[in-house]
C-alpha positions in Angstrom: 11.0 11.4 -17.3 9.3 9.8 -14.5 10.2 10.2 -10.8 11.7 6.8 -10.8 13.3 6.7 -14.1 16.7 6.2 -12.5 15.6 2.8 -11.0 15.6 -0.7 -12.5 13.2 -3.3 -11.3 13.4 -7.1 -11.7 9.9 -8.7 -11.5 9.9 -12.4 -10.9 6.2 -12.3 -9.8 3.1 -13.5 -11.5 -0.7 -13.2 -11.5 -1.7 -10.0 -9.6 -0.2 -8.6 -6.3 3.5 -8.7 -7.4 2.7 -7.5 -11.0 0.5 -4.8 -9.6 3.4 -3.4 -7.5 5.9 -3.5 -10.5 3.4 -2.0 -12.7 3.0 1.1 -10.4 6.7 1.5 -10.3 6.7 1.4 -14.2 4.0 4.0 -14.3 6.3 6.2 -12.3 9.2 5.7 -14.7 11.1 2.8 -13.5 12.5 0.3 -16.0 10.9 -3.0 -15.3 12.0 -6.3 -16.5 9.5 -9.1 -16.1 10.7 -12.6 -16.2 8.2 -15.1 -17.5 8.1 -18.9 -17.8 8.9 -20.0 -21.5 6.0 -22.5 -21.3 3.2 -20.0 -21.6 4.5 -17.0 -19.7 2.5 -15.5 -16.7 -0.6 -17.5 -15.9 -2.9 -14.6 -16.7 -1.9 -14.6 -20.3 -4.3 -17.4 -20.7 -7.0 -16.0 -18.5 -9.5 -15.0 -21.0 -11.8 -14.2 -22.8 -11.7 -11.4 -23.4 -8.5 -11.0 -25.5 -7.3 -7.8 -27.2 -8.2 -7.5 -30.8 -5.8 -6.6 -33.5 -6.4 -4.1 -36.3 -8.6 -6.5 -38.2 -10.9 -7.2 -35.3 -9.3 -10.6 -34.7 -8.5 -11.7 -31.1 -4.9 -11.8 -30.2 -3.1 -13.8 -27.5 -3.1 -10.9 -25.1 -5.7 -11.3 -22.4 -7.4 -8.4 -20.8 -6.3 -9.7 -17.4 -2.7 -9.8 -18.3 -2.9 -6.4 -19.7 -4.4 -4.9 -16.6 -1.3 -5.7 -14.5 1.6 -5.6 -16.8 1.6 -2.2 -18.3 4.8 -0.5 -19.2 7.2 -3.5 -18.7 9.7 -5.4 -20.8 9.4 -9.2 -20.7 12.0 -11.9 -21.0 11.5 -15.7 -21.0 13.8 -17.5 -18.7 13.5 -21.0 -17.2 14.7 -20.4 -13.7 14.4 -24.2 -13.0 17.7 -24.7 -14.9 21.1 -23.9 -13.7 21.7 -21.6 -16.7 18.5 -19.7 -16.3 18.9 -19.2 -12.5 22.3 -17.7 -13.3 20.9 -15.4 -15.9 18.4 -14.2 -13.3 21.1 -13.7 -10.6 23.1 -11.7 -13.1 20.2 -9.5 -13.9 19.5 -9.0 -10.2 23.1 -7.9 -9.6 22.3 -4.8 -11.8 18.8 -4.0 -10.4 17.7 -1.7 -7.6 14.4 -3.6 -6.8 13.4 -7.3 -7.0 9.8 -8.5 -6.5 8.9 -12.1 -6.1 5.9 -14.2 -4.9 7.3 -17.7 -4.7 5.8 -19.8 -1.9 8.0 -19.6 1.3 11.5 -20.9 0.5 10.9 -21.3 -3.2 13.3 -18.6 -4.3 16.1 -20.3 -2.3 15.8 -23.4 -4.3 17.2 -21.4 -7.4 19.7 -19.3 -5.4 17.4 -16.3 -5.7 16.6 -15.7 -2.2 17.5 -12.4 -0.5 20.5 -13.4 1.3 22.0 -15.1 -1.8 21.4 -12.0 -4.1 22.3 -9.4 -1.5 25.8 -10.9 -1.3 26.5 -9.7 -4.9 24.2 -6.6 -4.6 23.9 -5.4 -1.0 21.9 -2.3 -2.1 19.2 -4.5 -3.5 15.6 -3.9 -2.2 14.0 -7.2 -2.3 10.2 -7.6 -1.9 8.7 -10.9 -1.1 4.8 -11.4 -1.3 3.3 -14.5 0.1 0.0 -15.6 1.7 1.3 -15.7 5.2 4.7 -13.9 5.5 8.3 -15.1 5.9 8.2 -15.6 9.7 4.7 -16.6 11.0 3.4 -20.1 11.9 1.5 -20.4 8.6 4.3 -19.2 6.4 4.6 -22.5 4.5 1.0 -22.6 3.5 0.0 -21.4 0.0 -2.3 -18.4 0.1 -4.4 -16.7 -2.7 -6.8 -13.9 -2.8 -10.1 -15.7 -2.4 -8.8 -17.6 0.6 -7.4 -14.7 2.4 -10.5 -12.5 1.8 -12.3 -15.2 3.9 -9.6 -15.8 6.6 -8.9 -12.1 6.9 -12.4 -11.1 7.7 -13.2 -9.1 4.5 -15.8 -11.5 3.4 -17.5 -11.4 6.8 -18.4 -7.7 6.4 -19.2 -7.9 2.6 -22.8 -8.8 1.4 -26.2 -8.7 2.7 -27.1 -9.5 6.3 -27.9 -13.0 7.4 -31.7 -13.7 7.1 -32.1 -11.5 4.0 -32.4 -13.2 0.6 -29.0 -13.6 -0.9 -27.5 -13.1 2.7 -24.2 -14.4 3.5 -20.4 -13.7 3.1 -19.4 -12.5 -0.4 -16.0 -11.8 -1.7 -15.3 -8.4 -3.3 -15.9 -8.2 -7.0 -12.2 -7.7 -7.8 -9.2 -9.4 -6.2 -8.9 -6.7 -3.7 -6.6 -8.4 -1.3 -4.0 -8.9 -4.1 -4.5 -5.2 -5.3 -4.1 -3.9 -1.8 -1.1 -6.0 -1.2 0.4 -4.6 -4.4 -0.2 -1.1 -3.1 1.4 -1.8 0.3 4.4 -3.5 -1.4 4.8 -0.4 -3.4 4.8 1.7 -0.3 7.3 -0.6 1.4 9.7 -0.6 -1.6 9.6 3.2 -1.8 10.4 3.4 2.0 13.2 1.0 1.6 14.7 2.9 -1.3 14.5 6.1 0.7 16.3 4.4 3.7 19.0 3.2 1.2 19.7 6.7 0.2 21.0 7.3 3.7 22.7 3.9 4.5 23.5 2.6 1.1 22.0 -0.8 2.2 19.0 -2.5 0.7 16.7 -4.8 2.7 14.0 -7.5 2.4 10.4 -6.1 2.4 8.0 -8.9 3.7 4.3 -8.7 2.5 1.6 -11.1 3.6 -1.8 -11.2 2.0 -3.3 -11.9 5.4 -1.5 -9.1 7.1 -2.9 -6.6 4.5 -6.4 -7.9 4.6 -6.6 -7.5 8.4 -5.0 -4.1 8.3 -7.4 -2.8 5.8 -10.5 -3.6 7.8 -9.9 -0.1 9.0 -12.9 1.3 11.0 -14.6 -2.2 11.2 -11.6 -3.5 12.9 -11.4 -0.5 15.2 -15.0 -0.7 16.2 -14.2 -4.2 17.5 -10.9 -3.4 19.2 -12.3 -0.2 20.8 -15.9 -0.9 21.5 -16.2 -4.6 21.3 -18.6 -4.4 18.3 -18.3 -7.5 16.3 -18.7 -6.4 12.6 -21.6 -7.8 10.5 -22.7 -7.6 7.1 -24.9 -4.6 6.4 -25.3 -4.5 2.6 -25.0 -0.8 1.6 -25.5 0.5 5.2 -22.7 2.0 7.2 -21.6 0.7 10.6 -21.1 4.1 12.1 
């Protein structure tokens, strides 16, 4: 049995950052129930080719992208836009330890699935929200996604060949690294909140922003600027220190 086999997780997220976090929890033994739109499911189910092959070598409907982020979960199709569907999700949430969602700011509240509404029935719930710009900042109502935030957060400014060289200019990382790092930070925040719940009995909302994570993970490049005033540049495979 995994270390988190005593926990039940409700995954309302889609695409990558949220599903990456819930997949890690599933890998550690948690029971993860993923809620999907009846009209096609998670967006990534259609993000192929490639698609997994069956025993006869024929492609199935399981895209490689969807498989990379949804290992170890059980999936249920519920239309949260309907009163009945939203009520079904609220009932599931009342029996869960963790909920992960990545609606746009205010989106969950339209269905009565925001943290205050669900915590009223389940005060021990650890509720993780993932958005582009967080729940409280001036840009909170803006949509955000990996490619956009890699640029805004400065990651692209330090990735690629220097200006003046052939092929020089900002480049995004070859995988959706902002999403993946946000999923990792979300997992850490969820585990910290569960640890605190062991003492207080109370859950809380964990607020993850793609922009915050991208800025935080500039690491030594950010420190070089803050400490020494050195504006990071693109160096290809060279190292700034």
